[in-house]
C-alpha positions in Angstrom: 0.2 -0.1 0.1 1.3 3.4 -1.0 0.7 6.7 0.4 -0.3 9.1 -2.5 -0.2 12.8 -1.6 -3.0 14.4 -4.0 -1.9 18.0 -4.5 -4.6 20.2 -6.3 -2.6 22.7 -8.9 -2.0 26.2 -7.8 -4.7 29.3 -8.2 -5.3 30.3 -12.0 -6.8 33.6 -12.8 -10.9 33.2 -13.5 -11.0 29.8 -11.4 -13.5 30.9 -9.3 -15.7 32.5 -11.7 -15.9 29.9 -14.3 -15.4 26.2 -15.2 -12.0 26.3 -16.5 -12.1 22.4 -17.3 -9.8 21.3 -20.0 -8.9 24.8 -20.6 -4.9 25.0 -20.5 -4.1 28.0 -18.8 -1.1 28.7 -16.2 -0.6 29.3 -12.7 -1.2 33.1 -11.6 1.6 34.6 -9.2 -0.6 33.5 -6.2 -0.7 30.0 -7.8 3.0 29.9 -8.1 3.6 31.1 -4.6 0.9 28.3 -3.6 3.0 25.5 -5.6 6.3 26.9 -3.6 4.7 26.0 -0.3 3.2 22.7 -1.7 6.6 21.8 -2.8 8.3 22.5 0.4 5.9 20.4 2.1 6.1 17.5 -0.3 10.2 17.7 0.3 9.5 17.2 4.0 7.3 14.3 3.4 9.9 12.6 1.7 8.1 11.9 -1.8 9.8 10.3 -4.0 7.6 10.6 -7.6 5.8 13.4 -9.0 3.1 12.6 -11.6 0.7 15.1 -13.0 -2.3 15.9 -15.1 -1.4 17.0 -18.6 -3.2 20.3 -18.2 -0.4 23.5 -18.1 -1.6 24.5 -14.4 -1.2 21.0 -13.2 2.6 20.6 -15.2 3.7 23.8 -13.8 3.1 23.0 -10.0 4.3 19.6 -10.7 7.5 21.1 -11.9 7.9 23.6 -9.0 7.3 20.4 -6.5 9.6 17.9 -8.5 12.5 20.5 -8.2 12.0 20.3 -4.7 11.7 16.7 -4.5 14.8 16.3 -6.8 13.0 14.1 -9.3 11.4 14.2 -12.9 7.7 14.7 -13.6 5.7 12.0 -15.2 2.7 13.3 -17.4 -0.1 10.8 -16.8 -3.3 11.5 -19.0 -5.5 9.6 -16.5 -5.1 12.5 -14.2 -6.4 14.9 -16.6 -9.2 17.2 -15.4 -12.8 16.0 -16.4 -14.3 16.6 -20.0 -17.1 18.8 -18.9 -18.4 19.0 -22.8 -20.6 21.9 -23.2 -20.3 23.4 -19.9 -16.6 24.1 -20.4 -15.5 27.5 -20.1 -18.8 28.8 -19.1 -19.3 31.4 -15.8 -20.5 29.6 -12.6 -23.4 32.3 -12.3 -24.4 31.1 -16.0 -24.5 27.3 -14.8 -26.4 28.0 -11.8 -29.3 28.8 -14.0 -28.9 25.5 -15.9 -30.8 22.8 -14.7 -28.8 20.0 -15.7 -25.9 21.7 -14.2 -28.1 21.6 -10.8 -28.9 18.1 -11.1 -25.4 17.1 -12.2 -24.5 18.4 -8.5 -27.4 17.1 -6.5 -27.2 13.8 -8.0 -24.1 12.8 -9.6 -24.3 9.1 -9.8 -27.4 9.7 -11.8 -26.7 12.6 -14.1 -24.9 13.4 -17.1 -22.7 16.2 -18.5 -24.1 17.3 -21.8 -21.1 16.2 -24.5 -18.7 15.3 -21.8 -17.1 12.4 -19.9 -19.2 9.8 -17.6 -18.2 9.8 -14.3 -18.1 6.2 -14.4 -15.3 6.5 -16.9 -13.6 9.2 -14.8 -13.3 6.6 -12.0 -12.0 3.8 -14.1 -9.3 6.1 -15.3 -8.4 7.3 -11.9 -8.4 3.8 -10.5 -6.3 2.7 -13.3 -4.0 5.5 -13.2 -3.1 5.2 -9.5 -2.8 1.2 -9.8 -0.6 1.6 -12.7 1.6 4.3 -11.0 1.6 2.5 -7.3 2.6 -0.8 -9.1 5.5 1.0 -11.1 6.9 2.6 -7.8 6.5 0.2 -5.0 7.9 1.5 -1.8 7.8 5.1 -2.7 5.6 7.7 -1.6 4.0 9.7 -4.6 2.8 12.9 -5.4 -0.1 13.2 -7.9 -0.6 16.9 -9.2 -4.2 16.9 -10.4 -7.6 18.9 -10.3 -10.3 18.9 -7.6 -12.4 16.6 -9.3 -9.9 13.9 -10.3 -9.1 14.3 -6.1 -12.6 13.9 -5.4 -12.8 10.9 -7.5 -9.7 9.4 -5.7 -10.9 10.1 -2.6 -14.3 8.5 -3.4 -12.9 5.2 -4.6 -10.6 5.2 -1.5 -13.4 5.1 0.7 -15.8 3.3 -1.5 -18.1 6.2 -1.7 -20.6 7.2 -4.7 -20.0 10.6 -6.7 -23.0 11.9 -5.0 -20.8 12.5 -2.1 -18.6 14.8 -4.1 -19.3 17.8 -1.5 -17.5 15.8 1.2 -14.3 16.9 -0.3 -13.2 20.3 -1.2 -9.5 20.6 -2.0 -8.0 24.1 -2.3 -5.7 25.2 -4.6 -2.1 23.4 -3.9 -3.9 21.6 -1.0 -2.2 18.4 -0.2 -4.3 15.4 0.3 -2.9 11.9 1.4 -4.6 8.5 0.8 -3.4 5.3 1.3 -4.0 3.6 -2.0 -4.1 -0.1 -2.1 -5.0 -2.2 -5.5 -8.6 -3.2 -4.0 -9.3 0.4 -3.2 
């Protein structure tokens, strides 16, 4: 069983106003500062591997952490942001008026993302990515830099909860969430 430190990427412009989704934006000044603090914590935790989502904001955060830890960065598609389909890039104020968005957030196990990714597929890719990463790096604690929804998904899997419990977890920018990952998680 490995300890995986799930790190949300640092802050980016507009992250509280719109659904960035798979938009490929970089860290802002605050995000770089947050990533540096997370890097120092990951160094103290003794992590030996840094993996990341392919999104620019996650890669930049991972590079800052990897420099502090003293390793390279593995880009792994399994940790990419959810494909939010037609909702991608929309303002949260606009989404709140959409009944499908509200239904999605009230009962994620039964809701669909219009033109986007099914959450059961997201769960499968998270599980597969974590299992493959932990299998390749046995006896090493790992850092995975990713997105809030992917962190939620990993925690839901580890605790055998459904997607409708998503609101239990609110990862902040550059937060570090440890999870003990077992093959049977």
